[in-house]
Backbone as CSV, one residue per row, in Angstrom:
resi,resn,N_x,N_y,N_z,CA_x,CA_y,CA_z,C_x,C_y,C_z
1,MET,102.743,90.807,61.816,102.508,89.432,62.241,102.894,89.284,63.715
2,SER,102.015,88.681,64.532,102.269,88.564,65.960,103.238,87.421,66.244
3,ASN,104.103,87.647,67.227,105.006,86.583,67.638,104.491,85.865,68.880
4,ARG,103.237,86.114,69.204,102.643,85.482,70.372,102.342,84.017,70.068
5,GLN,102.601,83.142,71.059,102.320,81.732,70.914,101.016,81.395,71.609
6,SER,100.533,80.181,71.367,99.330,79.712,72.046,99.566,79.744,73.551
7,PRO,98.588,80.192,74.340,98.807,80.359,75.772,99.197,79.065,76.490
8,LYS,100.261,79.126,77.260,100.689,78.007,78.100,100.497,78.348,79.576
9,ILE,99.988,79.567,79.830,99.792,80.050,81.200,98.299,80.265,81.433
10,LEU,97.794,79.722,82.539,96.404,79.933,82.937,96.364,80.841,84.160
11,ILE,95.533,81.859,84.099,95.343,82.767,85.233,93.950,82.543,85.809
12,THR,93.877,82.148,87.075,92.581,82.095,87.763,92.459,83.364,88.599
13,GLY,91.220,83.702,88.985,91.009,84.963,89.701,91.331,86.166,88.838
14,ALA,91.165,85.998,87.518,91.647,87.009,86.565,90.859,88.313,86.603
15,THR,89.624,88.289,87.111,88.820,89.515,87.130,88.901,90.232,88.478
16,GLY,89.656,89.658,89.429,89.828,90.303,90.728,90.909,91.367,90.679
17,ASN,91.168,92.000,91.817,92.115,93.112,91.861,93.527,92.694,91.456
18,ILE,94.020,91.596,92.006,95.362,91.133,91.658,95.373,90.593,90.236
19,GLY,94.337,89.820,89.882,94.248,89.247,88.537,94.265,90.298,87.444
20,LYS,93.573,91.389,87.665,93.548,92.470,86.665,94.939,93.046,86.446
21,GLU,95.660,93.271,87.546,97.022,93.812,87.438,97.949,92.799,86.762
22,LEU,97.797,91.520,87.098,98.660,90.478,86.542,98.427,90.305,85.044
23,THR,97.176,90.238,84.622,96.888,90.047,83.195,97.357,91.253,82.385
24,LYS,97.240,92.430,82.970,97.714,93.648,82.291,99.231,93.593,82.095
25,LEU,99.946,93.159,83.137,101.405,93.064,83.052,101.841,92.037,82.004
26,LEU,101.188,90.873,81.999,101.538,89.839,81.020,101.302,90.341,79.604
27,SER,100.178,91.019,79.403,99.854,91.557,78.080,100.907,92.569,77.640
28,GLU,101.309,93.444,78.561,102.328,94.459,78.249,103.673,93.823,77.906
29,LYS,103.957,92.659,78.499,105.215,91.950,78.229,105.149,91.150,76.920
30,GLY,103.966,91.120,76.279,103.811,90.355,75.045,103.669,88.869,75.283
31,ILE,103.205,88.489,76.481,103.067,87.076,76.843,101.600,86.674,76.791
32,SER,101.302,85.667,75.974,99.934,85.181,75.856,99.535,84.423,77.125
33,PHE,98.259,84.501,77.459,97.755,83.792,78.634,96.287,83.443,78.416
34,ARG,95.858,82.432,79.143,94.439,82.058,79.166,93.891,82.464,80.526
35,ALA,92.746,83.098,80.540,92.139,83.545,81.793,90.854,82.759,82.038
36,MET,90.778,82.118,83.187,89.573,81.372,83.545,88.580,82.318,84.220
37,VAL,87.408,82.438,83.626,86.380,83.339,84.151,85.051,82.595,84.216
38,ARG,84.193,83.033,85.109,82.889,82.370,85.232,81.947,82.793,84.119
39,SER,82.114,84.035,83.631,81.229,84.541,82.584,82.030,85.389,81.595
40,PRO,82.428,84.820,80.454,83.184,85.589,79.465,82.464,86.859,79.014
41,GLU,81.126,86.824,79.019,80.353,87.991,78.577,80.565,89.184,79.499
42,GLN,80.926,88.910,80.766,81.114,89.988,81.740,82.594,90.328,81.930
43,ALA,83.426,89.846,81.023,84.869,90.096,81.131,85.394,90.740,79.856
44,GLU,84.644,91.715,79.346,85.008,92.351,78.068,86.347,93.082,78.152
45,GLU,86.599,93.730,79.289,87.857,94.467,79.461,89.042,93.506,79.378
46,LEU,88.893,92.349,80.010,89.933,91.325,79.985,90.114,90.765,78.578
47,ALA,88.999,90.530,77.897,89.051,89.974,76.541,89.746,90.918,75.563
48,SER,89.728,92.220,75.859,90.306,93.205,74.939,91.826,93.311,75.065
49,LEU,92.410,92.698,76.098,93.863,92.763,76.276,94.564,91.945,75.199
50,PRO,95.570,92.487,74.536,96.334,91.711,73.556,96.940,90.468,74.205
51,GLY,96.774,89.327,73.548,97.351,88.085,74.050,96.466,87.307,74.995
52,SER,95.263,87.831,75.281,94.381,87.134,76.220,93.466,86.155,75.497
53,GLU,93.202,85.054,76.170,92.237,84.066,75.684,91.358,83.711,76.871
54,LEU,90.058,83.898,76.739,89.152,83.624,77.853,88.591,82.214,77.752
55,VAL,88.502,81.549,78.902,87.874,80.232,78.956,86.907,80.238,80.142
56,GLU,85.715,79.712,79.904,84.730,79.642,80.981,85.107,78.513,81.918
57,GLY,85.138,78.794,83.209,85.530,77.774,84.171,84.923,78.012,85.531
58,ASP,84.746,76.909,86.268,84.134,76.955,87.591,84.931,76.019,88.496
59,PHE,85.443,76.541,89.592,86.230,75.723,90.520,85.428,74.541,91.076
60,ASN,84.101,74.639,91.047,83.262,73.579,91.588,82.922,72.513,90.546
61,ASN,83.478,72.633,89.336,83.161,71.715,88.239,84.455,71.171,87.639
62,HIS,84.740,69.902,87.894,86.001,69.304,87.440,86.135,69.311,85.923
63,ASP,85.031,69.099,85.220,85.099,69.074,83.751,85.525,70.441,83.210
64,SER,84.999,71.497,83.800,85.360,72.834,83.322,86.822,73.144,83.668
65,LEU,87.308,72.638,84.793,88.720,72.816,85.142,89.622,72.083,84.159
66,ARG,89.222,70.855,83.800,90.007,70.083,82.816,90.081,70.823,81.489
67,ASN,88.962,71.395,81.090,88.920,72.144,79.833,89.822,73.377,79.900
68,ALA,89.757,74.084,81.040,90.568,75.300,81.202,92.053,74.977,81.205
69,LEU,92.425,73.818,81.730,93.829,73.440,81.883,94.417,72.736,80.664
70,GLN,93.598,72.483,79.668,94.069,71.747,78.490,95.217,72.499,77.798
71,GLY,96.368,71.840,77.677,97.516,72.440,77.002,98.296,73.438,77.837
72,VAL,97.877,73.644,79.093,98.513,74.636,79.967,99.693,74.012,80.707
73,GLU,100.778,74.753,80.846,101.961,74.281,81.570,102.102,74.930,82.945
74,LYS,101.692,76.209,83.036,101.819,76.943,84.293,100.480,77.583,84.651
75,ALA,100.201,77.680,85.952,98.942,78.289,86.379,99.160,79.168,87.595
76,PHE,98.427,80.271,87.631,98.372,81.140,88.807,97.092,80.793,89.537
77,LEU,97.212,80.352,90.785,96.055,79.866,91.537,95.607,80.895,92.570
78,LEU,94.379,81.365,92.387,93.776,82.356,93.289,92.269,82.176,93.258
79,THR,91.666,82.056,94.435,90.207,82.028,94.544,89.775,83.097,95.540
80,ASN,88.477,83.344,95.587,87.940,84.178,96.654,88.220,83.492,97.988
81,SER,88.449,84.291,99.032,88.751,83.727,100.355,87.438,83.417,101.074
82,SER,86.740,82.410,100.568,85.445,82.019,101.135,85.575,80.670,101.822
83,GLU,84.504,80.197,102.427,84.553,78.891,103.096,84.692,77.746,102.089
84,LEU,84.539,78.048,100.788,84.736,77.041,99.746,86.168,77.009,99.229
85,ALA,86.992,77.980,99.636,88.314,78.172,99.021,89.194,76.930,99.119
86,GLU,89.251,76.316,100.281,90.133,75.147,100.440,89.719,74.035,99.479
87,ARG,88.434,73.714,99.462,87.952,72.641,98.586,88.167,72.988,97.118
88,GLN,87.896,74.240,96.745,88.046,74.652,95.351,89.502,74.568,94.900
89,GLN,90.416,75.052,95.732,91.825,75.036,95.348,92.367,73.614,95.318
90,CYS,91.919,72.768,96.248,92.346,71.369,96.234,91.846,70.670,94.974
91,SER,90.633,70.989,94.548,90.095,70.422,93.304,90.958,70.829,92.123
92,PHE,91.375,72.081,92.104,92.220,72.579,91.014,93.540,71.816,90.973
93,VAL,94.135,71.594,92.141,95.412,70.870,92.204,95.238,69.438,91.707
94,GLU,94.153,68.789,92.122,93.902,67.400,91.711,93.722,67.299,90.200
95,VAL,92.934,68.193,89.639,92.714,68.177,88.184,93.997,68.563,87.455
96,GLY,94.729,69.532,88.003,96.004,69.933,87.401,96.993,68.788,87.350
97,SER,97.022,67.998,88.406,97.914,66.843,88.457,97.558,65.828,87.377
98,GLN,96.272,65.633,87.151,95.803,64.694,86.124,96.011,65.251,84.711
99,SER,96.067,66.575,84.601,96.136,67.225,83.280,97.563,67.494,82.816
100,GLY,98.548,67.139,83.628,99.939,67.361,83.231,100.450,68.760,83.497
101,LEU,99.787,69.491,84.392,100.247,70.828,84.759,101.632,70.726,85.381
102,LYS,102.547,71.605,84.964,103.938,71.492,85.395,104.301,72.410,86.566
103,HIS,103.607,73.543,86.699,104.032,74.536,87.695,102.822,75.341,88.162
104,ILE,102.651,75.424,89.472,101.597,76.264,90.063,102.251,77.397,90.845
105,VAL,101.876,78.626,90.512,102.227,79.780,91.342,100.975,80.088,92.151
106,LYS,101.038,79.808,93.443,99.852,79.970,94.292,99.943,81.235,95.129
107,LEU,98.879,82.020,95.090,98.785,83.148,96.014,98.363,82.601,97.367
108,SER,99.269,82.633,98.306,99.014,82.153,99.660,98.885,83.370,100.575
109,GLN,99.312,83.256,101.798,99.202,84.383,102.731,100.345,84.331,103.738
110,TRP,100.767,85.502,104.171,101.807,85.657,105.185,101.493,84.745,106.379
111,ALA,102.468,83.953,106.806,102.374,83.097,107.997,101.424,81.915,107.829
112,ALA,101.196,81.473,106.587,100.355,80.297,106.362,100.873,79.128,107.189
113,ASP,99.957,78.470,107.925,100.369,77.412,108.847,99.143,76.549,109.155
114,ALA,99.298,75.238,109.002,98.174,74.320,109.227,97.685,74.350,110.675
115,ASP,98.522,74.818,111.613,98.136,74.865,113.031,97.747,76.270,113.487
116,SER,97.632,77.201,112.555,97.307,78.587,112.917,95.884,78.696,113.462
117,PRO,95.638,79.625,114.396,94.267,79.889,114.843,93.460,80.681,113.815
118,VAL,94.117,81.137,112.748,93.449,81.927,111.705,93.039,81.007,110.558
119,ARG,91.749,80.933,110.284,91.248,79.983,109.280,91.849,80.209,107.895
120,PHE,92.089,81.460,107.515,92.681,81.741,106.201,94.082,81.118,106.101
121,LEU,94.851,81.246,107.189,96.216,80.725,107.180,96.222,79.203,107.187
122,ARG,95.215,78.606,107.809,95.112,77.135,107.820,94.798,76.604,106.427
123,TYR,93.810,77.207,105.757,93.424,76.634,104.458,94.526,76.829,103.421
124,HIS,95.229,77.954,103.487,96.345,78.141,102.552,97.410,77.064,102.766
125,ALA,97.694,76.743,104.031,98.704,75.722,104.330,98.265,74.348,103.839
126,VAL,96.988,74.026,103.988,96.468,72.743,103.502,96.689,72.625,101.991
127,VAL,96.380,73.687,101.263,96.546,73.668,99.805,98.027,73.605,99.434
128,GLU,98.859,74.375,100.123,100.299,74.321,99.874,100.818,72.885,100.020
129,ASN,100.399,72.219,101.101,100.872,70.855,101.359,100.390,69.883,100.285
130,LEU,99.165,70.068,99.803,98.651,69.203,98.741,99.452,69.396,97.453
131,ILE,99.780,70.651,97.147,100.574,70.924,95.941,101.944,70.251,96.052
132,LYS,102.565,70.350,97.228,103.869,69.702,97.430,103.768,68.195,97.193
133,LYS,102.698,67.574,97.704,102.520,66.127,97.565,102.183,65.729,96.127
134,SER,101.612,66.658,95.359,101.161,66.343,93.993,102.318,66.101,93.027
135,GLY,103.487,66.617,93.374,104.629,66.498,92.471,104.712,67.622,91.451
136,ILE,103.698,68.502,91.425,103.738,69.666,90.539,104.726,70.681,91.125
137,ALA,105.583,71.257,90.281,106.494,72.300,90.761,105.659,73.460,91.307
138,TYR,106.162,74.092,92.360,105.366,75.142,93.002,106.193,76.375,93.286
139,THR,105.489,77.500,93.338,106.008,78.739,93.914,104.885,79.301,94.768
140,PHE,105.141,79.529,96.038,104.126,80.073,96.934,104.441,81.538,97.217
141,LEU,103.482,82.400,96.932,103.608,83.825,97.231,102.824,84.094,98.506
142,ARG,103.525,84.555,99.542,102.872,84.800,100.829,102.932,86.292,101.169
143,PRO,102.021,87.078,100.612,102.029,88.519,100.903,101.403,88.829,102.249
144,ASN,101.817,89.955,102.810,101.216,90.473,104.030,99.907,91.202,103.668
145,LEU,99.339,91.897,104.621,98.074,92.617,104.439,98.141,93.551,103.228
146,PHE,97.105,93.515,102.384,97.061,94.353,101.178,96.741,95.810,101.544
147,MET,97.490,96.744,100.973,97.121,98.161,101.113,95.714,98.386,100.567
148,GLN,95.412,97.745,99.441,94.100,97.931,98.812,92.956,97.363,99.645
149,GLY,93.282,96.611,100.701,92.242,96.145,101.613,91.507,97.301,102.273
150,LEU,92.159,98.467,102.331,91.513,99.666,102.897,90.303,100.100,102.082
151,LEU,90.266,99.672,100.814,89.107,100.029,99.989,87.826,99.401,100.534
152,GLY,87.972,98.330,101.324,86.802,97.732,101.971,86.175,98.663,102.998
153,PHE,86.944,99.647,103.470,86.440,100.639,104.425,86.144,101.974,103.737
154,ARG,86.151,101.950,102.418,86.057,103.200,101.664,84.814,104.027,102.029
155,GLN,83.678,103.354,102.174,82.431,104.090,102.433,82.503,104.880,103.734
156,THR,83.007,104.230,104.813,83.077,104.957,106.093,84.165,106.028,106.064
157,ILE,85.216,105.793,105.287,86.269,106.818,105.166,85.722,108.033,104.433
158,VAL,84.987,107.804,103.347,84.423,108.906,102.564,83.349,109.648,103.366
159,GLU,82.448,108.886,103.996,81.285,109.505,104.645,81.592,110.062,106.039
160,LYS,82.479,109.371,106.791,82.701,109.758,108.188,84.148,110.165,108.491
161,GLY,85.053,109.952,107.519,86.451,110.252,107.774,87.059,109.318,108.802
162,LYS,86.543,108.064,108.872,87.007,107.105,109.872,87.070,105.704,109.268
163,PHE,87.967,104.883,109.826,87.901,103.443,109.568,88.258,102.719,110.850
164,PHE,87.915,101.437,110.914,87.924,100.715,112.185,88.710,99.409,112.088
165,GLY,89.210,98.971,113.231,89.900,97.690,113.285,90.220,97.322,114.718
166,ALA,90.412,96.016,114.952,90.762,95.537,116.298,92.237,95.166,116.298
167,VAL,93.083,96.191,116.210,94.513,95.929,115.998,95.436,96.729,116.918
168,GLY,94.879,97.672,117.678,95.701,98.468,118.586,96.767,99.258,117.840
169,ASP,97.966,99.312,118.407,99.048,100.071,117.783,100.110,99.137,117.190
170,SER,99.705,97.922,116.844,100.643,96.978,116.225,101.007,97.431,114.821
171,LYS,102.260,97.180,114.453,102.735,97.546,113.119,102.553,96.386,112.139
172,ILE,102.254,96.742,110.885,102.072,95.742,109.821,102.831,96.227,108.584
173,SER,103.572,95.317,107.960,104.327,95.687,106.753,103.448,95.471,105.516
174,LEU,102.441,96.338,105.372,101.462,96.222,104.283,102.134,96.235,102.910
175,ILE,101.479,95.583,101.940,102.010,95.513,100.584,100.956,95.937,99.573
176,ASP,101.404,96.575,98.514,100.520,97.006,97.423,100.288,95.822,96.486
177,ILE,99.035,95.597,96.093,98.736,94.439,95.231,99.417,94.552,93.863
178,ARG,99.786,95.766,93.453,100.506,95.908,92.188,101.877,95.241,92.270
179,ASP,102.458,95.232,93.471,103.724,94.536,93.670,103.526,93.020,93.659
180,ILE,102.418,92.563,94.232,102.134,91.122,94.225,101.971,90.642,92.786
181,ALA,101.259,91.415,91.975,101.064,91.067,90.560,102.392,91.038,89.824
182,ALA,103.283,91.979,90.138,104.589,92.029,89.479,105.410,90.782,89.808
183,VAL,105.351,90.336,91.056,106.055,89.112,91.457,105.440,87.903,90.770
184,ALA,104.116,87.854,90.713,103.439,86.731,90.051,103.838,86.656,88.582
185,ALA,103.872,87.795,87.904,104.254,87.821,86.491,105.679,87.308,86.306
186,GLN,106.564,87.725,87.187,107.974,87.313,87.094,108.131,85.813,87.340
187,THR,107.449,85.293,88.347,107.611,83.878,88.688,106.932,82.964,87.671
188,LEU,105.959,83.483,86.945,105.289,82.700,85.898,106.071,82.676,84.594
189,THR,106.934,83.652,84.380,107.545,83.821,83.055,109.062,83.697,83.030
190,THR,109.694,83.535,84.199,111.151,83.357,84.220,111.486,82.108,85.037
191,PRO,112.596,81.438,84.722,112.948,80.214,85.435,113.578,80.492,86.795
192,GLY,113.700,79.434,87.605,114.421,79.531,88.862,113.568,79.780,90.092
193,HIS,112.233,79.767,89.926,111.356,80.043,91.068,110.673,78.789,91.599
194,GLU,110.970,77.641,90.974,110.334,76.394,91.392,110.832,75.996,92.785
195,GLY,109.897,75.522,93.608,110.244,75.080,94.955,110.516,76.215,95.921
196,LYS,110.142,77.437,95.559,110.428,78.618,96.389,109.161,79.117,97.094
197,ILE,109.362,79.642,98.290,108.309,80.324,99.041,108.780,81.759,99.259
198,TYR,107.998,82.716,98.766,108.381,84.121,98.878,107.449,84.849,99.849
199,ASN,108.038,85.373,100.923,107.294,86.219,101.859,107.386,87.657,101.359
200,LEU,106.249,88.274,101.107,106.221,89.571,100.434,105.646,90.650,101.350
201,THR,106.393,91.739,101.493,105.940,92.862,102.316,106.222,94.179,101.603
202,GLY,105.658,95.229,102.156,106.004,96.572,101.727,107.341,96.977,102.324
203,PRO,107.782,98.224,102.084,109.103,98.663,102.537,109.138,99.179,103.965
204,GLU,107.974,99.273,104.615,107.921,99.838,105.972,106.803,99.168,106.751
205,SER,106.898,99.233,108.048,105.899,98.649,108.937,105.153,99.788,109.626
206,LEU,103.826,99.801,109.496,103.022,100.939,109.953,101.899,100.501,110.882
207,THR,101.568,101.375,111.840,100.352,101.173,112.624,99.162,101.697,111.813
208,HIS,97.964,101.305,112.211,96.777,101.817,111.521,96.616,103.325,111.738
209,THR,97.093,103.823,112.867,97.049,105.274,113.118,97.967,106.004,112.143
210,GLU,99.136,105.431,111.884,100.056,106.018,110.904,99.466,105.952,109.496
211,VAL,98.788,104.862,109.204,98.103,104.727,107.914,97.060,105.841,107.754
212,ALA,96.278,106.078,108.805,95.253,107.138,108.767,95.897,108.503,108.543
213,HIS,97.023,108.751,109.187,97.729,110.028,109.027,98.183,110.211,107.586
214,LYS,98.730,109.171,106.988,99.199,109.251,105.601,98.026,109.435,104.632
215,LEU,96.906,108.784,104.915,95.711,108.984,104.078,95.199,110.419,104.205
216,SER,95.286,110.970,105.411,94.851,112.355,105.639,95.673,113.325,104.796
217,ILE,96.974,113.112,104.767,97.861,113.987,103.978,97.536,113.860,102.486
218,ALA,97.347,112.626,102.022,97.120,112.394,100.592,95.780,112.961,100.123
219,THR,94.768,112.878,100.980,93.427,113.331,100.581,93.164,114.786,100.952
220,GLY,93.994,115.334,101.836,93.764,116.707,102.270,92.566,116.845,103.183
221,ARG,92.188,115.768,103.847,91.064,115.809,104.792,91.385,114.893,105.969
222,PRO,90.873,115.209,107.155,91.200,114.387,108.322,90.567,113.001,108.247
223,ILE,91.386,111.974,108.379,90.909,110.593,108.415,91.470,109.963,109.677
224,GLN,90.597,109.303,110.430,90.968,108.810,111.752,90.791,107.292,111.822
225,PHE,91.739,106.621,112.456,91.571,105.199,112.740,91.003,105.034,114.139
226,ILE,89.962,104.213,114.264,89.331,103.944,115.555,89.557,102.477,115.917
227,ASP,90.257,102.249,117.017,90.469,100.882,117.483,89.220,100.397,118.221
228,ILE,88.754,99.228,117.858,87.525,98.681,118.456,87.783,97.256,118.942
229,THR,86.808,96.697,119.642,86.958,95.331,120.150,86.709,94.334,119.014
230,PRO,87.201,93.102,119.146,86.935,92.086,118.122,85.441,91.880,117.858
231,MET,84.618,91.914,118.911,83.173,91.728,118.727,82.576,92.884,117.916
232,MET,83.023,94.099,118.201,82.543,95.260,117.442,82.983,95.160,115.986
233,LEU,84.215,94.688,115.767,84.703,94.521,114.392,83.845,93.500,113.652
234,HIS,83.522,92.407,114.327,82.691,91.362,113.713,81.350,91.938,113.275
235,ASP,80.722,92.703,114.161,79.412,93.291,113.844,79.537,94.314,112.709
236,THR,80.626,95.094,112.719,80.859,96.096,111.668,81.004,95.422,110.299
237,LEU,81.728,94.324,110.271,81.941,93.599,109.013,80.637,93.006,108.490
238,LEU,79.810,92.475,109.392,78.510,91.924,108.973,77.623,93.031,108.399
239,GLN,77.640,94.193,109.058,76.844,95.332,108.574,77.340,95.814,107.219
240,ALA,78.648,95.639,106.965,79.228,96.064,105.683,78.958,95.041,104.570
241,GLY,78.336,93.910,104.948,77.945,92.935,103.932,78.852,91.730,103.801
242,PHE,79.839,91.593,104.712,80.710,90.418,104.651,79.936,89.174,105.103
243,PRO,80.127,88.036,104.438,79.515,86.782,104.926,80.069,86.424,106.301
244,GLY,79.279,85.685,107.086,79.667,85.360,108.458,81.014,84.674,108.569
245,TRP,81.275,83.680,107.704,82.534,82.928,107.756,83.723,83.852,107.535
246,GLN,83.558,84.761,106.582,84.647,85.679,106.246,84.841,86.716,107.358
247,ALA,83.742,87.194,107.927,83.836,88.164,109.024,84.577,87.553,110.211
248,GLU,84.233,86.310,110.554,84.915,85.629,111.658,86.405,85.453,111.346
249,GLY,86.700,85.133,110.088,88.089,84.961,109.671,88.887,86.254,109.764
250,LEU,88.257,87.361,109.405,88.948,88.649,109.478,89.213,89.063,110.929
251,VAL,88.298,88.719,111.823,88.534,88.980,113.252,89.753,88.177,113.719
252,GLU,89.853,86.916,113.282,91.026,86.087,113.609,92.298,86.705,113.022
253,ASP,92.177,87.191,111.784,93.304,87.838,111.116,93.803,89.036,111.925
254,TYR,92.870,89.859,112.382,93.251,91.053,113.139,93.911,90.693,114.474
255,ALA,93.487,89.578,115.081,94.130,89.132,116.321,95.584,88.751,116.041
256,HIS,95.810,88.151,114.884,97.158,87.788,114.426,97.997,89.064,114.224
257,TYR,97.406,90.094,113.622,98.118,91.360,113.438,98.401,92.036,114.779
258,LYS,97.400,92.010,115.657,97.539,92.696,116.954,98.648,92.055,117.795
259,ALA,98.870,90.760,117.580,99.919,90.049,118.314,101.314,90.381,117.786
260,GLY,101.378,91.255,116.780,102.668,91.674,116.239,103.297,90.659,115.306
261,GLU,102.472,89.763,114.755,102.994,88.665,113.938,103.081,89.021,112.449
262,ALA,102.850,90.295,112.114,102.891,90.698,110.706,103.673,91.997,110.527
263,SER,104.644,92.216,111.403,105.388,93.488,111.379,106.720,93.392,110.639
264,GLU,107.183,92.185,110.400,108.510,91.996,109.809,108.555,92.516,108.369
265,ILE,109.692,93.071,107.978,109.893,93.546,106.603,110.844,92.584,105.898
266,LYS,110.423,92.075,104.752,111.228,91.116,103.991,111.719,91.743,102.689
267,SER,112.834,91.226,102.168,113.434,91.788,100.947,113.132,90.952,99.705
268,GLY,112.237,89.946,99.855,111.957,89.033,98.744,111.506,89.730,97.478
269,LEU,110.675,90.736,97.633,110.148,91.419,96.449,111.266,92.096,95.668
270,ARG,112.163,92.760,96.368,113.275,93.444,95.716,114.149,92.442,94.959
271,GLU,114.357,91.269,95.552,115.204,90.251,94.936,114.567,89.682,93.662
272,ILE,113.239,89.618,93.616,112.555,89.015,92.471,112.376,90.008,91.330
273,ILE,111.945,91.223,91.641,111.630,92.166,90.552,112.637,93.306,90.422
274,GLY,113.655,93.336,91.310,114.759,94.267,91.129,114.463,95.715,91.423
275,ARG,113.447,95.973,92.240,113.179,97.356,92.658,112.576,97.337,94.054
276,GLU,112.509,98.515,94.651,111.916,98.627,95.976,110.398,98.430,95.900
277,PRO,109.787,97.894,96.937,108.320,97.799,96.967,107.685,99.188,96.977
278,ILE,106.453,99.257,96.555,105.692,100.511,96.573,105.436,100.908,98.028
279,ALA,105.768,102.154,98.356,105.555,102.666,99.718,104.094,103.079,99.900
280,PHE,103.654,103.110,101.163,102.257,103.463,101.427,101.936,104.880,100.966
281,ASP,102.898,105.794,101.028,102.654,107.168,100.578,102.228,107.191,99.106
282,LYS,102.882,106.365,98.294,102.525,106.314,96.872,101.131,105.724,96.693
283,PHE,100.854,104.635,97.422,99.503,104.056,97.368,98.466,105.114,97.721
284,ALA,98.703,105.825,98.822,97.741,106.830,99.293,97.514,107.917,98.251
285,ASN,98.582,108.363,97.606,98.451,109.389,96.572,97.736,108.848,95.333
286,ASP,98.073,107.625,94.935,97.463,107.032,93.737,95.971,106.780,93.918
287,TYR,95.550,106.492,95.152,94.150,106.133,95.418,93.388,107.243,96.151
288,ALA,94.015,108.403,96.278,93.414,109.492,97.074,92.000,109.840,96.642
289,ALA,91.777,109.860,95.327,90.446,110.242,94.819,89.361,109.289,95.317
290,LEU,89.708,107.999,95.475,88.720,107.016,95.924,88.377,107.182,97.400
291,PHE,89.281,107.808,98.171,89.038,108.007,99.593,88.536,109.421,99.898
292,SER,88.261,110.180,98.842,87.780,111.553,99.018,86.278,111.600,98.732
293,ALA,85.616,112.514,99.377,84.159,112.622,99.213,83.811,113.003,97.773
């Protein structure tokens, strides 16, 4: 007989990279959850997890949000970082406030600020401020650059042994998304995280050249980082299939990194989950096959 209760936790972004890790962790802990997905038929892997309950939902449809939030006490808020993200997340907060939602754990971003020149950091700050005004208890997770973001350059790394960026030799304290998921699971399932903002980083600060060197060692093949101009990065991202708004945002993001504004190492992750963050060497070894021809 299962001791699982009806889900009181809603996970949005459940089929994305962080969402997959988070739902897996909750399932392993024996914690029931509801996952909001656009198409339950295309989320069979998620549906097979013990303790999972799928609900069809659309951030652009208030009725579907109300349905997804019915009976829910806590929610993990994550959307795609698109030009709709601010409006979609604000809609979720508004419906959550009307639905009696008690606690939102929001995936934000390192250095979120309403006055930032980086559009991603501005929209995260707008949503954070709305959540604060809503009266819903909050926990904001502000991770630095994802190690798994390198998978966006996977094709050029595999085919040419190169990846590109407009970042110079600035250091960044990259973080593994598996650590972000671990923090999200902890803050959703244990008390004492309400009203907290957690800045999350990896254990070391690395240049992109150092990242390339570590990838070379892990894959056993030479991988090179090529520093390019912001305009070249913009064109490269468009050619890789990124939408224009997102490509422009990533160029702004890289300017923020190049200015040295993402090099600091924080201990928040260790304090929350009681272990050291995953080092880039481990990430490189775990993902080596994906970066190999």
